[in-house]
PDB file of the backbone (N, CA, C, O) and the ligand in Angstrom, with CONECT records:
HET     ZN  A 101       1
ATOM      1  N   MET A   1       0.729  -1.167  -0.003  1.00  0.00           N
ATOM      2  CA  MET A   1      -0.001  -0.056  -0.065  1.00  0.00           C
ATOM      3  C   MET A   1       0.976   1.263  -0.015  1.00  0.00           C
ATOM      4  O   MET A   1       2.139   1.262   0.388  1.00  0.00           O
ATOM      5  N   THR A   2       0.296   2.299  -0.475  1.00  0.00           N
ATOM      6  CA  THR A   2       1.069   3.562  -0.326  1.00  0.00           C
ATOM      7  C   THR A   2       0.914   4.191   1.019  1.00  0.00           C
ATOM      8  O   THR A   2      -0.174   4.616   1.408  1.00  0.00           O
ATOM      9  N   VAL A   3       1.981   4.247   1.710  1.00  0.00           N
ATOM     10  CA  VAL A   3       1.907   4.707   3.194  1.00  0.00           C
ATOM     11  C   VAL A   3       2.551   6.093   3.429  1.00  0.00           C
ATOM     12  O   VAL A   3       3.704   6.330   3.069  1.00  0.00           O
ATOM     13  N   THR A   4       1.825   6.926   3.995  1.00  0.00           N
ATOM     14  CA  THR A   4       2.315   8.297   4.271  1.00  0.00           C
ATOM     15  C   THR A   4       2.176   8.664   5.683  1.00  0.00           C
ATOM     16  O   THR A   4       1.469   7.940   6.384  1.00  0.00           O
ATOM     17  N   ALA A   5       2.721   9.633   6.173  1.00  0.00           N
ATOM     18  CA  ALA A   5       2.517  10.006   7.739  1.00  0.00           C
ATOM     19  C   ALA A   5       2.110  11.328   7.851  1.00  0.00           C
ATOM     20  O   ALA A   5       2.304  12.129   6.936  1.00  0.00           O
ATOM     21  N   TYR A   6       1.533  11.643   8.947  1.00  0.00           N
ATOM     22  CA  TYR A   6       1.069  13.061   9.362  1.00  0.00           C
ATOM     23  C   TYR A   6       0.997  13.082  10.766  1.00  0.00           C
ATOM     24  O   TYR A   6       1.016  12.078  11.478  1.00  0.00           O
ATOM     25  N   CYS A   7       0.900  14.466  11.219  1.00  0.00           N
ATOM     26  CA  CYS A   7       0.892  14.664  12.592  1.00  0.00           C
ATOM     27  C   CYS A   7      -0.516  15.588  12.948  1.00  0.00           C
ATOM     28  O   CYS A   7      -1.349  15.858  12.083  1.00  0.00           O
ATOM     29  N   SER A   8      -0.610  15.958  14.171  1.00  0.00           N
ATOM     30  CA  SER A   8      -1.802  16.712  14.622  1.00  0.00           C
ATOM     31  C   SER A   8      -1.743  18.288  14.166  1.00  0.00           C
ATOM     32  O   SER A   8      -2.718  19.019  14.336  1.00  0.00           O
ATOM     33  N   CYS A   9      -0.576  18.734  13.599  1.00  0.00           N
ATOM     34  CA  CYS A   9      -0.513  20.100  13.336  1.00  0.00           C
ATOM     35  C   CYS A   9      -1.420  20.652  12.229  1.00  0.00           C
ATOM     36  O   CYS A   9      -1.973  19.908  11.420  1.00  0.00           O
ATOM     37  N   SER A  10      -1.550  21.977  12.224  1.00  0.00           N
ATOM     38  CA  SER A  10      -2.407  22.530  11.249  1.00  0.00           C
ATOM     39  C   SER A  10      -1.975  22.388   9.689  1.00  0.00           C
ATOM     40  O   SER A  10      -2.798  22.495   8.779  1.00  0.00           O
ATOM     41  N   LYS A  11      -0.760  22.166   9.505  1.00  0.00           N
ATOM     42  CA  LYS A  11      -0.181  21.881   8.156  1.00  0.00           C
ATOM     43  C   LYS A  11      -0.734  20.525   7.773  1.00  0.00           C
ATOM     44  O   LYS A  11      -1.127  20.381   6.615  1.00  0.00           O
ATOM     45  N   CYS A  12      -0.798  19.606   8.552  1.00  0.00           N
ATOM     46  CA  CYS A  12      -1.215  18.292   8.107  1.00  0.00           C
ATOM     47  C   CYS A  12      -2.812  18.085   8.300  1.00  0.00           C
ATOM     48  O   CYS A  12      -3.404  17.186   7.703  1.00  0.00           O
ATOM     49  N   CYS A  13      -3.421  18.926   9.120  1.00  0.00           N
ATOM     50  CA  CYS A  13      -4.687  18.476   9.499  1.00  0.00           C
ATOM     51  C   CYS A  13      -5.625  19.746   9.342  1.00  0.00           C
ATOM     52  O   CYS A  13      -6.836  19.641   9.534  1.00  0.00           O
ATOM     53  N   GLY A  14      -5.024  20.967   8.982  1.00  0.00           N
ATOM     54  CA  GLY A  14      -5.917  22.008   8.848  1.00  0.00           C
ATOM     55  C   GLY A  14      -6.786  22.468  10.028  1.00  0.00           C
ATOM     56  O   GLY A  14      -6.408  22.548  11.197  1.00  0.00           O
ATOM     57  N   ARG A  15      -7.983  22.755   9.559  1.00  0.00           N
ATOM     58  CA  ARG A  15      -8.808  23.244  10.832  1.00  0.00           C
ATOM     59  C   ARG A  15      -9.354  22.232  11.719  1.00  0.00           C
ATOM     60  O   ARG A  15     -10.030  22.487  12.715  1.00  0.00           O
ATOM     61  N   HIS A  16      -8.962  20.819  11.226  1.00  0.00           N
ATOM     62  CA  HIS A  16      -9.308  19.707  12.023  1.00  0.00           C
ATOM     63  C   HIS A  16      -8.096  19.367  13.062  1.00  0.00           C
ATOM     64  O   HIS A  16      -8.149  18.327  13.717  1.00  0.00           O
ATOM     65  N   ALA A  17      -7.133  20.165  13.178  1.00  0.00           N
ATOM     66  CA  ALA A  17      -5.919  19.930  14.027  1.00  0.00           C
ATOM     67  C   ALA A  17      -6.310  20.154  15.387  1.00  0.00           C
ATOM     68  O   ALA A  17      -5.996  21.217  15.922  1.00  0.00           O
ATOM     69  N   ALA A  18      -7.013  19.207  16.066  1.00  0.00           N
ATOM     70  CA  ALA A  18      -7.499  19.295  17.410  1.00  0.00           C
ATOM     71  C   ALA A  18      -6.831  18.146  18.114  1.00  0.00           C
ATOM     72  O   ALA A  18      -7.048  18.076  19.324  1.00  0.00           O
ATOM     73  N   GLY A  19      -6.041  17.217  17.559  1.00  0.00           N
ATOM     74  CA  GLY A  19      -5.359  16.198  18.412  1.00  0.00           C
ATOM     75  C   GLY A  19      -6.181  15.102  18.682  1.00  0.00           C
ATOM     76  O   GLY A  19      -5.930  14.330  19.608  1.00  0.00           O
ATOM     77  N   TYR A  20      -7.266  14.960  17.851  1.00  0.00           N
ATOM     78  CA  TYR A  20      -8.074  13.770  18.087  1.00  0.00           C
ATOM     79  C   TYR A  20      -8.292  13.039  16.705  1.00  0.00           C
ATOM     80  O   TYR A  20      -8.383  13.698  15.669  1.00  0.00           O
ATOM     81  N   PHE A  21      -8.368  11.752  16.714  1.00  0.00           N
ATOM     82  CA  PHE A  21      -8.687  10.976  15.517  1.00  0.00           C
ATOM     83  C   PHE A  21     -10.252  11.182  15.210  1.00  0.00           C
ATOM     84  O   PHE A  21     -10.999  11.679  16.053  1.00  0.00           O
ATOM     85  N   ALA A  22     -10.664  10.792  14.028  1.00  0.00           N
ATOM     86  CA  ALA A  22     -11.916  10.728  13.652  1.00  0.00           C
ATOM     87  C   ALA A  22     -12.842   9.828  14.517  1.00  0.00           C
ATOM     88  O   ALA A  22     -14.038  10.059  14.694  1.00  0.00           O
ATOM     89  N   SER A  23     -12.143   8.759  15.044  1.00  0.00           N
ATOM     90  CA  SER A  23     -12.960   7.901  15.913  1.00  0.00           C
ATOM     91  C   SER A  23     -13.394   8.375  17.194  1.00  0.00           C
ATOM     92  O   SER A  23     -14.293   7.816  17.824  1.00  0.00           O
ATOM     93  N   GLY A  24     -12.691   9.539  17.657  1.00  0.00           N
ATOM     94  CA  GLY A  24     -13.059  10.164  18.806  1.00  0.00           C
ATOM     95  C   GLY A  24     -11.880  10.036  19.922  1.00  0.00           C
ATOM     96  O   GLY A  24     -11.801  10.758  20.916  1.00  0.00           O
ATOM     97  N   GLU A  25     -11.023   9.043  19.598  1.00  0.00           N
ATOM     98  CA  GLU A  25      -9.724   8.794  20.315  1.00  0.00           C
ATOM     99  C   GLU A  25      -8.728   9.965  20.337  1.00  0.00           C
ATOM    100  O   GLU A  25      -8.447  10.606  19.324  1.00  0.00           O
ATOM    101  N   LYS A  26      -8.245  10.191  21.479  1.00  0.00           N
ATOM    102  CA  LYS A  26      -7.079  11.203  21.340  1.00  0.00           C
ATOM    103  C   LYS A  26      -6.009  10.405  20.577  1.00  0.00           C
ATOM    104  O   LYS A  26      -5.826   9.190  20.650  1.00  0.00           O
ATOM    105  N   ALA A  27      -5.241  11.420  19.729  1.00  0.00           N
ATOM    106  CA  ALA A  27      -4.118  10.971  18.814  1.00  0.00           C
ATOM    107  C   ALA A  27      -3.112  10.153  19.690  1.00  0.00           C
ATOM    108  O   ALA A  27      -2.721  10.524  20.797  1.00  0.00           O
ATOM    109  N   TYR A  28      -2.777   9.109  19.125  1.00  0.00           N
ATOM    110  CA  TYR A  28      -1.769   8.236  19.723  1.00  0.00           C
ATOM    111  C   TYR A  28      -0.886   7.487  18.841  1.00  0.00           C
ATOM    112  O   TYR A  28      -1.334   7.101  17.761  1.00  0.00           O
ATOM    113  N   TRP A  29       0.468   7.204  19.214  1.00  0.00           N
ATOM    114  CA  TRP A  29       1.334   6.316  18.313  1.00  0.00           C
ATOM    115  C   TRP A  29       0.641   4.983  18.036  1.00  0.00           C
ATOM    116  O   TRP A  29       0.287   4.306  19.001  1.00  0.00           O
ATOM    117  N   GLY A  30       0.445   4.600  16.929  1.00  0.00           N
ATOM    118  CA  GLY A  30      -0.127   3.254  16.676  1.00  0.00           C
ATOM    119  C   GLY A  30      -1.433   3.617  16.014  1.00  0.00           C
ATOM    120  O   GLY A  30      -2.050   2.697  15.478  1.00  0.00           O
ATOM    121  N   GLY A  31      -1.911   4.776  15.980  1.00  0.00           N
ATOM    122  CA  GLY A  31      -3.165   5.139  15.187  1.00  0.00           C
ATOM    123  C   GLY A  31      -2.830   5.394  13.959  1.00  0.00           C
ATOM    124  O   GLY A  31      -1.776   5.989  13.736  1.00  0.00           O
ATOM    125  N   ILE A  32      -3.694   4.978  12.902  1.00  0.00           N
ATOM    126  CA  ILE A  32      -3.598   5.305  11.507  1.00  0.00           C
ATOM    127  C   ILE A  32      -4.730   5.685  10.753  1.00  0.00           C
ATOM    128  O   ILE A  32      -5.828   5.256  11.107  1.00  0.00           O
ATOM    129  N   ALA A  33      -4.630   6.441   9.745  1.00  0.00           N
ATOM    130  CA  ALA A  33      -5.856   6.739   8.972  1.00  0.00           C
ATOM    131  C   ALA A  33      -5.896   5.845   7.718  1.00  0.00           C
ATOM    132  O   ALA A  33      -4.872   5.525   7.116  1.00  0.00           O
ATOM    133  N   ALA A  34      -7.011   5.499   7.394  1.00  0.00           N
ATOM    134  CA  ALA A  34      -7.363   4.601   6.096  1.00  0.00           C
ATOM    135  C   ALA A  34      -8.690   4.953   5.688  1.00  0.00           C
ATOM    136  O   ALA A  34      -9.435   5.690   6.335  1.00  0.00           O
ATOM    137  N   ASP A  35      -9.009   4.311   4.409  1.00  0.00           N
ATOM    138  CA  ASP A  35     -10.209   4.488   3.846  1.00  0.00           C
ATOM    139  C   ASP A  35     -11.071   3.362   4.659  1.00  0.00           C
ATOM    140  O   ASP A  35     -10.755   2.173   4.637  1.00  0.00           O
ATOM    141  N   TRP A  36     -12.177   3.861   5.364  1.00  0.00           N
ATOM    142  CA  TRP A  36     -13.104   3.012   6.167  1.00  0.00           C
ATOM    143  C   TRP A  36     -13.858   2.080   5.372  1.00  0.00           C
ATOM    144  O   TRP A  36     -14.378   1.116   5.932  1.00  0.00           O
ATOM    145  N   ARG A  37     -13.992   2.273   3.994  1.00  0.00           N
ATOM    146  CA  ARG A  37     -14.781   1.346   3.102  1.00  0.00           C
ATOM    147  C   ARG A  37     -13.812   0.052   3.025  1.00  0.00           C
ATOM    148  O   ARG A  37     -14.253  -1.094   2.929  1.00  0.00           O
ATOM    149  N   LEU A  38     -12.586   0.343   3.073  1.00  0.00           N
ATOM    150  CA  LEU A  38     -11.538  -0.810   2.859  1.00  0.00           C
ATOM    151  C   LEU A  38     -11.165  -1.486   4.233  1.00  0.00           C
ATOM    152  O   LEU A  38     -11.249  -2.697   4.439  1.00  0.00           O
ATOM    153  N   LEU A  39     -10.741  -0.540   5.151  1.00  0.00           N
ATOM    154  CA  LEU A  39     -10.238  -0.915   6.412  1.00  0.00           C
ATOM    155  C   LEU A  39     -11.087  -0.119   7.432  1.00  0.00           C
ATOM    156  O   LEU A  39     -10.833   1.055   7.702  1.00  0.00           O
ATOM    157  N   PRO A  40     -12.034  -0.762   7.947  1.00  0.00           N
ATOM    158  CA  PRO A  40     -12.983  -0.097   8.769  1.00  0.00           C
ATOM    159  C   PRO A  40     -12.280   0.528  10.139  1.00  0.00           C
ATOM    160  O   PRO A  40     -11.290  -0.031  10.611  1.00  0.00           O
ATOM    161  N   VAL A  41     -12.776   1.573  10.679  1.00  0.00           N
ATOM    162  CA  VAL A  41     -12.308   1.992  12.210  1.00  0.00           C
ATOM    163  C   VAL A  41     -12.240   0.839  12.952  1.00  0.00           C
ATOM    164  O   VAL A  41     -13.176   0.040  12.915  1.00  0.00           O
ATOM    165  N   GLY A  42     -11.106   0.606  13.728  1.00  0.00           N
ATOM    166  CA  GLY A  42     -10.938  -0.461  14.749  1.00  0.00           C
ATOM    167  C   GLY A  42     -10.123  -1.566  14.043  1.00  0.00           C
ATOM    168  O   GLY A  42      -9.539  -2.372  14.768  1.00  0.00           O
ATOM    169  N   THR A  43     -10.021  -1.687  12.672  1.00  0.00           N
ATOM    170  CA  THR A  43      -9.248  -2.668  12.235  1.00  0.00           C
ATOM    171  C   THR A  43      -7.716  -2.575  12.671  1.00  0.00           C
ATOM    172  O   THR A  43      -7.135  -1.496  12.782  1.00  0.00           O
ATOM    173  N   LYS A  44      -7.110  -3.831  12.912  1.00  0.00           N
ATOM    174  CA  LYS A  44      -5.700  -3.842  13.337  1.00  0.00           C
ATOM    175  C   LYS A  44      -4.966  -4.305  12.049  1.00  0.00           C
ATOM    176  O   LYS A  44      -5.427  -5.198  11.338  1.00  0.00           O
ATOM    177  N   VAL A  45      -3.892  -3.706  11.802  1.00  0.00           N
ATOM    178  CA  VAL A  45      -2.924  -4.071  10.766  1.00  0.00           C
ATOM    179  C   VAL A  45      -1.450  -4.017  11.127  1.00  0.00           C
ATOM    180  O   VAL A  45      -1.077  -3.328  12.077  1.00  0.00           O
ATOM    181  N   GLU A  46      -0.610  -4.722  10.398  1.00  0.00           N
ATOM    182  CA  GLU A  46       0.817  -4.717  10.692  1.00  0.00           C
ATOM    183  C   GLU A  46       1.390  -4.007   9.349  1.00  0.00           C
ATOM    184  O   GLU A  46       0.846  -4.151   8.254  1.00  0.00           O
ATOM    185  N   ILE A  47       2.435  -3.304   9.541  1.00  0.00           N
ATOM    186  CA  ILE A  47       3.062  -2.605   8.580  1.00  0.00           C
ATOM    187  C   ILE A  47       4.573  -2.818   8.386  1.00  0.00           C
ATOM    188  O   ILE A  47       5.349  -2.681   9.331  1.00  0.00           O
ATOM    189  N   GLN A  48       4.974  -3.147   7.178  1.00  0.00           N
ATOM    190  CA  GLN A  48       6.302  -3.582   6.961  1.00  0.00           C
ATOM    191  C   GLN A  48       7.307  -2.541   7.620  1.00  0.00           C
ATOM    192  O   GLN A  48       7.192  -1.327   7.451  1.00  0.00           O
ATOM    193  N   GLY A  49       8.190  -3.065   8.299  1.00  0.00           N
ATOM    194  CA  GLY A  49       9.250  -2.233   8.830  1.00  0.00           C
ATOM    195  C   GLY A  49       8.975  -1.778  10.296  1.00  0.00           C
ATOM    196  O   GLY A  49       9.864  -1.242  10.957  1.00  0.00           O
ATOM    197  N   PHE A  50       7.839  -1.983  10.745  1.00  0.00           N
ATOM    198  CA  PHE A  50       7.238  -1.312  11.936  1.00  0.00           C
ATOM    199  C   PHE A  50       7.121  -2.484  13.060  1.00  0.00           C
ATOM    200  O   PHE A  50       6.652  -3.528  12.609  1.00  0.00           O
ATOM    201  N   ILE A  51       7.418  -2.498  14.261  1.00  0.00           N
ATOM    202  CA  ILE A  51       7.136  -3.478  15.195  1.00  0.00           C
ATOM    203  C   ILE A  51       5.824  -3.168  15.789  1.00  0.00           C
ATOM    204  O   ILE A  51       5.568  -1.987  16.022  1.00  0.00           O
ATOM    205  N   GLY A  52       4.936  -4.111  16.070  1.00  0.00           N
ATOM    206  CA  GLY A  52       3.704  -3.997  16.808  1.00  0.00           C
ATOM    207  C   GLY A  52       2.612  -3.777  15.835  1.00  0.00           C
ATOM    208  O   GLY A  52       2.802  -3.821  14.619  1.00  0.00           O
ATOM    209  N   THR A  53       1.410  -3.526  16.413  1.00  0.00           N
ATOM    210  CA  THR A  53       0.184  -3.458  15.600  1.00  0.00           C
ATOM    211  C   THR A  53      -0.411  -2.015  15.591  1.00  0.00           C
ATOM    212  O   THR A  53      -0.386  -1.281  16.579  1.00  0.00           O
ATOM    213  N   PHE A  54      -0.964  -1.665  14.347  1.00  0.00           N
ATOM    214  CA  PHE A  54      -1.538  -0.392  14.236  1.00  0.00           C
ATOM    215  C   PHE A  54      -2.981  -0.609  14.154  1.00  0.00           C
ATOM    216  O   PHE A  54      -3.476  -1.670  13.772  1.00  0.00           O
ATOM    217  N   GLN A  55      -3.742   0.571  14.576  1.00  0.00           N
ATOM    218  CA  GLN A  55      -5.164   0.341  14.489  1.00  0.00           C
ATOM    219  C   GLN A  55      -5.635   1.752  13.852  1.00  0.00           C
ATOM    220  O   GLN A  55      -5.226   2.887  14.095  1.00  0.00           O
ATOM    221  N   VAL A  56      -6.706   1.267  12.887  1.00  0.00           N
ATOM    222  CA  VAL A  56      -7.384   2.446  12.095  1.00  0.00           C
ATOM    223  C   VAL A  56      -8.233   3.166  13.137  1.00  0.00           C
ATOM    224  O   VAL A  56      -9.083   2.615  13.837  1.00  0.00           O
ATOM    225  N   GLU A  57      -7.938   4.347  13.160  1.00  0.00           N
ATOM    226  CA  GLU A  57      -8.555   5.393  14.050  1.00  0.00           C
ATOM    227  C   GLU A  57      -9.070   6.565  13.320  1.00  0.00           C
ATOM    228  O   GLU A  57      -9.959   7.268  13.799  1.00  0.00           O
ATOM    229  N   ASP A  58      -8.519   6.798  12.140  1.00  0.00           N
ATOM    230  CA  ASP A  58      -8.833   8.095  11.537  1.00  0.00           C
ATOM    231  C   ASP A  58      -9.002   7.938   9.974  1.00  0.00           C
ATOM    232  O   ASP A  58      -8.613   6.920   9.403  1.00  0.00           O
ATOM    233  N   THR A  59      -9.535   8.882   9.376  1.00  0.00           N
ATOM    234  CA  THR A  59      -9.751   8.856   7.938  1.00  0.00           C
ATOM    235  C   THR A  59      -9.528  10.229   7.328  1.00  0.00           C
ATOM    236  O   THR A  59      -9.297  11.161   8.098  1.00  0.00           O
ATOM    237  N   GLY A  60      -9.573  10.442   6.038  1.00  0.00           N
ATOM    238  CA  GLY A  60      -9.375  11.793   5.485  1.00  0.00           C
ATOM    239  C   GLY A  60      -9.862  11.751   4.116  1.00  0.00           C
ATOM    240  O   GLY A  60     -10.100  10.723   3.481  1.00  0.00           O
ATOM    241  N   ARG A  61      -9.992  12.968   3.705  1.00  0.00           N
ATOM    242  CA  ARG A  61     -10.559  13.228   2.433  1.00  0.00           C
ATOM    243  C   ARG A  61      -9.602  12.681   1.136  1.00  0.00           C
ATOM    244  O   ARG A  61     -10.032  12.323   0.039  1.00  0.00           O
ATOM    245  N   VAL A  62      -8.331  12.714   1.527  1.00  0.00           N
ATOM    246  CA  VAL A  62      -7.360  12.117   0.560  1.00  0.00           C
ATOM    247  C   VAL A  62      -6.960  10.707   0.697  1.00  0.00           C
ATOM    248  O   VAL A  62      -6.345  10.083  -0.168  1.00  0.00           O
ATOM    249  N   ILE A  63      -7.356  10.226   1.873  1.00  0.00           N
ATOM    250  CA  ILE A  63      -7.053   8.708   2.256  1.00  0.00           C
ATOM    251  C   ILE A  63      -8.141   7.865   1.633  1.00  0.00           C
ATOM    252  O   ILE A  63      -9.187   7.556   2.203  1.00  0.00           O
ATOM    253  N   ARG A  64      -7.761   7.495   0.297  1.00  0.00           N
ATOM    254  CA  ARG A  64      -8.793   6.596  -0.459  1.00  0.00           C
ATOM    255  C   ARG A  64      -8.078   5.405  -1.245  1.00  0.00           C
ATOM    256  O   ARG A  64      -7.105   5.491  -1.995  1.00  0.00           O
ATOM    257  N   GLY A  65      -8.760   4.340  -0.907  1.00  0.00           N
ATOM    258  CA  GLY A  65      -8.307   3.108  -1.501  1.00  0.00           C
ATOM    259  C   GLY A  65      -7.075   2.460  -0.742  1.00  0.00           C
ATOM    260  O   GLY A  65      -7.058   2.394   0.487  1.00  0.00           O
ATOM    261  N   ALA A  66      -6.077   2.001  -1.512  1.00  0.00           N
ATOM    262  CA  ALA A  66      -4.850   1.291  -0.877  1.00  0.00           C
ATOM    263  C   ALA A  66      -3.948   2.419  -0.474  1.00  0.00           C
ATOM    264  O   ALA A  66      -2.937   2.674  -1.128  1.00  0.00           O
ATOM    265  N   ARG A  67      -4.267   3.047   0.509  1.00  0.00           N
ATOM    266  CA  ARG A  67      -3.628   4.189   1.078  1.00  0.00           C
ATOM    267  C   ARG A  67      -3.614   4.127   2.693  1.00  0.00           C
ATOM    268  O   ARG A  67      -4.671   3.827   3.246  1.00  0.00           O
ATOM    269  N   LEU A  68      -2.648   4.354   3.355  1.00  0.00           N
ATOM    270  CA  LEU A  68      -2.580   4.540   4.672  1.00  0.00           C
ATOM    271  C   LEU A  68      -1.650   5.863   5.206  1.00  0.00           C
ATOM    272  O   LEU A  68      -0.680   6.321   4.602  1.00  0.00           O
ATOM    273  N   ASP A  69      -2.151   6.309   6.376  1.00  0.00           N
ATOM    274  CA  ASP A  69      -1.447   7.560   6.836  1.00  0.00           C
ATOM    275  C   ASP A  69      -1.327   7.225   8.376  1.00  0.00           C
ATOM    276  O   ASP A  69      -2.246   6.984   9.159  1.00  0.00           O
ATOM    277  N   ILE A  70       0.055   7.272   8.621  1.00  0.00           N
ATOM    278  CA  ILE A  70       0.432   6.801   9.970  1.00  0.00           C
ATOM    279  C   ILE A  70       0.588   8.187  10.807  1.00  0.00           C
ATOM    280  O   ILE A  70       1.323   9.111  10.461  1.00  0.00           O
ATOM    281  N   TRP A  71      -0.231   8.170  11.969  1.00  0.00           N
ATOM    282  CA  TRP A  71      -0.050   9.235  12.838  1.00  0.00           C
ATOM    283  C   TRP A  71       1.402   9.446  13.558  1.00  0.00           C
ATOM    284  O   TRP A  71       1.834   8.497  14.212  1.00  0.00           O
ATOM    285  N   MET A  72       2.084  10.499  13.481  1.00  0.00           N
ATOM    286  CA  MET A  72       3.401  10.711  14.204  1.00  0.00           C
ATOM    287  C   MET A  72       3.256  11.748  15.185  1.00  0.00           C
ATOM    288  O   MET A  72       2.328  12.555  15.121  1.00  0.00           O
ATOM    289  N   PRO A  73       4.264  11.771  16.235  1.00  0.00           N
ATOM    290  CA  PRO A  73       4.116  12.793  17.326  1.00  0.00           C
ATOM    291  C   PRO A  73       4.506  14.254  16.761  1.00  0.00           C
ATOM    292  O   PRO A  73       3.985  15.305  17.137  1.00  0.00           O
ATOM    293  N   THR A  74       5.447  14.132  15.858  1.00  0.00           N
ATOM    294  CA  THR A  74       5.989  15.537  15.395  1.00  0.00           C
ATOM    295  C   THR A  74       5.848  15.573  13.860  1.00  0.00           C
ATOM    296  O   THR A  74       5.756  14.585  13.131  1.00  0.00           O
ATOM    297  N   HIS A  75       5.846  16.780  13.509  1.00  0.00           N
ATOM    298  CA  HIS A  75       5.678  17.019  11.995  1.00  0.00           C
ATOM    299  C   HIS A  75       7.026  16.722  11.185  1.00  0.00           C
ATOM    300  O   HIS A  75       7.029  16.298  10.029  1.00  0.00           O
ATOM    301  N   ASP A  76       8.170  16.998  11.941  1.00  0.00           N
ATOM    302  CA  ASP A  76       9.418  16.433  11.216  1.00  0.00           C
ATOM    303  C   ASP A  76       9.420  15.123  11.017  1.00  0.00           C
ATOM    304  O   ASP A  76       9.831  14.766   9.913  1.00  0.00           O
ATOM    305  N   GLU A  77       8.994  14.087  11.954  1.00  0.00           N
ATOM    306  CA  GLU A  77       8.984  12.793  11.885  1.00  0.00           C
ATOM    307  C   GLU A  77       8.115  12.414  10.672  1.00  0.00           C
ATOM    308  O   GLU A  77       8.537  11.582   9.869  1.00  0.00           O
ATOM    309  N   ALA A  78       6.965  12.975  10.522  1.00  0.00           N
ATOM    310  CA  ALA A  78       6.007  12.726   9.616  1.00  0.00           C
ATOM    311  C   ALA A  78       6.599  13.184   8.080  1.00  0.00           C
ATOM    312  O   ALA A  78       6.424  12.473   7.090  1.00  0.00           O
ATOM    313  N   LYS A  79       7.200  14.255   8.047  1.00  0.00           N
ATOM    314  CA  LYS A  79       7.804  14.882   6.882  1.00  0.00           C
ATOM    315  C   LYS A  79       9.024  13.808   6.366  1.00  0.00           C
ATOM    316  O   LYS A  79       9.233  13.491   5.195  1.00  0.00           O
ATOM    317  N   GLU A  80       9.703  13.379   7.461  1.00  0.00           N
ATOM    318  CA  GLU A  80      10.842  12.491   7.030  1.00  0.00           C
ATOM    319  C   GLU A  80      10.551  11.234   6.494  1.00  0.00           C
ATOM    320  O   GLU A  80      11.276  10.683   5.665  1.00  0.00           O
ATOM    321  N   PHE A  81       9.328  10.675   7.018  1.00  0.00           N
ATOM    322  CA  PHE A  81       8.758   9.345   6.527  1.00  0.00           C
ATOM    323  C   PHE A  81       8.417   9.441   4.999  1.00  0.00           C
ATOM    324  O   PHE A  81       8.681   8.568   4.173  1.00  0.00           O
ATOM    325  N   GLY A  82       7.789  10.637   4.748  1.00  0.00           N
ATOM    326  CA  GLY A  82       7.589  10.797   3.199  1.00  0.00           C
ATOM    327  C   GLY A  82       6.397   9.946   2.790  1.00  0.00           C
ATOM    328  O   GLY A  82       5.345   9.819   3.416  1.00  0.00           O
ATOM    329  N   CYS A  83       6.718   9.413   1.693  1.00  0.00           N
ATOM    330  CA  CYS A  83       5.684   8.584   1.035  1.00  0.00           C
ATOM    331  C   CYS A  83       6.296   7.070   0.548  1.00  0.00           C
ATOM    332  O   CYS A  83       7.164   7.051  -0.325  1.00  0.00           O
ATOM    333  N   GLN A  84       5.898   6.047   1.037  1.00  0.00           N
ATOM    334  CA  GLN A  84       6.669   4.879   1.027  1.00  0.00           C
ATOM    335  C   GLN A  84       5.602   3.791   0.374  1.00  0.00           C
ATOM    336  O   GLN A  84       4.391   3.932   0.537  1.00  0.00           O
ATOM    337  N   ARG A  85       6.159   2.707  -0.372  1.00  0.00           N
ATOM    338  CA  ARG A  85       5.339   1.512  -0.711  1.00  0.00           C
ATOM    339  C   ARG A  85       5.586   0.558   0.216  1.00  0.00           C
ATOM    340  O   ARG A  85       6.728   0.099   0.184  1.00  0.00           O
ATOM    341  N   LEU A  86       4.771   0.082   1.118  1.00  0.00           N
ATOM    342  CA  LEU A  86       4.973  -0.927   2.123  1.00  0.00           C
ATOM    343  C   LEU A  86       3.977  -2.040   2.018  1.00  0.00           C
ATOM    344  O   LEU A  86       2.871  -1.948   1.485  1.00  0.00           O
ATOM    345  N   TRP A  87       4.450  -3.017   2.540  1.00  0.00           N
ATOM    346  CA  TRP A  87       3.515  -4.244   2.657  1.00  0.00           C
ATOM    347  C   TRP A  87       2.802  -4.080   3.852  1.00  0.00           C
ATOM    348  O   TRP A  87       3.398  -3.797   4.891  1.00  0.00           O
ATOM    349  N   VAL A  88       1.417  -4.250   3.806  1.00  0.00           N
ATOM    350  CA  VAL A  88       0.414  -4.070   4.937  1.00  0.00           C
ATOM    351  C   VAL A  88      -0.385  -5.269   4.969  1.00  0.00           C
ATOM    352  O   VAL A  88      -0.888  -5.759   3.958  1.00  0.00           O
ATOM    353  N   ALA A  89      -0.522  -5.819   6.323  1.00  0.00           N
ATOM    354  CA  ALA A  89      -1.196  -7.089   6.566  1.00  0.00           C
ATOM    355  C   ALA A  89      -2.345  -6.794   7.622  1.00  0.00           C
ATOM    356  O   ALA A  89      -2.080  -6.142   8.632  1.00  0.00           O
ATOM    357  N   ARG A  90      -3.583  -7.265   7.388  1.00  0.00           N
ATOM    358  CA  ARG A  90      -4.556  -7.345   8.456  1.00  0.00           C
ATOM    359  C   ARG A  90      -4.121  -8.182   9.565  1.00  0.00           C
ATOM    360  O   ARG A  90      -3.725  -9.331   9.371  1.00  0.00           O
ATOM    361  N   ASN A  91      -4.186  -7.608  10.811  1.00  0.00           N
ATOM    362  CA  ASN A  91      -3.957  -8.680  12.049  1.00  0.00           C
ATOM    363  C   ASN A  91      -5.218  -8.877  12.698  1.00  0.00           C
ATOM    364  O   ASN A  91      -5.884  -8.044  13.313  1.00  0.00           O
ATOM    365  N   ASN A  92      -5.508 -10.335  12.440  1.00  0.00           N
ATOM    366  CA  ASN A  92      -6.832 -10.783  12.878  1.00  0.00           C
ATOM    367  C   ASN A  92      -6.877 -11.338  14.204  1.00  0.00           C
ATOM    368  O   ASN A  92      -7.828 -12.034  14.559  1.00  0.00           O
ATOM    369  N   GLN A  93      -5.818 -11.047  15.025  1.00  0.00           N
ATOM    370  CA  GLN A  93      -5.967 -11.638  16.395  1.00  0.00           C
ATOM    371  C   GLN A  93      -6.801 -10.841  17.192  1.00  0.00           C
ATOM    372  O   GLN A  93      -7.042 -11.167  18.354  1.00  0.00           O
TER     373      GLN A  93
HETATM  374 ZN    ZN A 101       2.185  18.031  10.608  1.00  0.00          ZN2+
END
């Protein structure tokens, strides 16, 4: 999937920059944005190169189809991550 990263700043989230995911949860490391038609909120996934499980908490206008957006605590980290093609698997545990 195409994987990008974002943070809670106004550059990434515009007027929605309140530090909360669309699910209502406070933003945390491990939360990701996805297309809820493909990966509904609450879906757990593993992402190539990362340890642990991520959970779909957020979505966005540009997050469509085979696309994930990983929440990161700082804008610099999100910017450095850029845009990568990574293997993503649903974690059904
Ligand atoms: Zn940002």
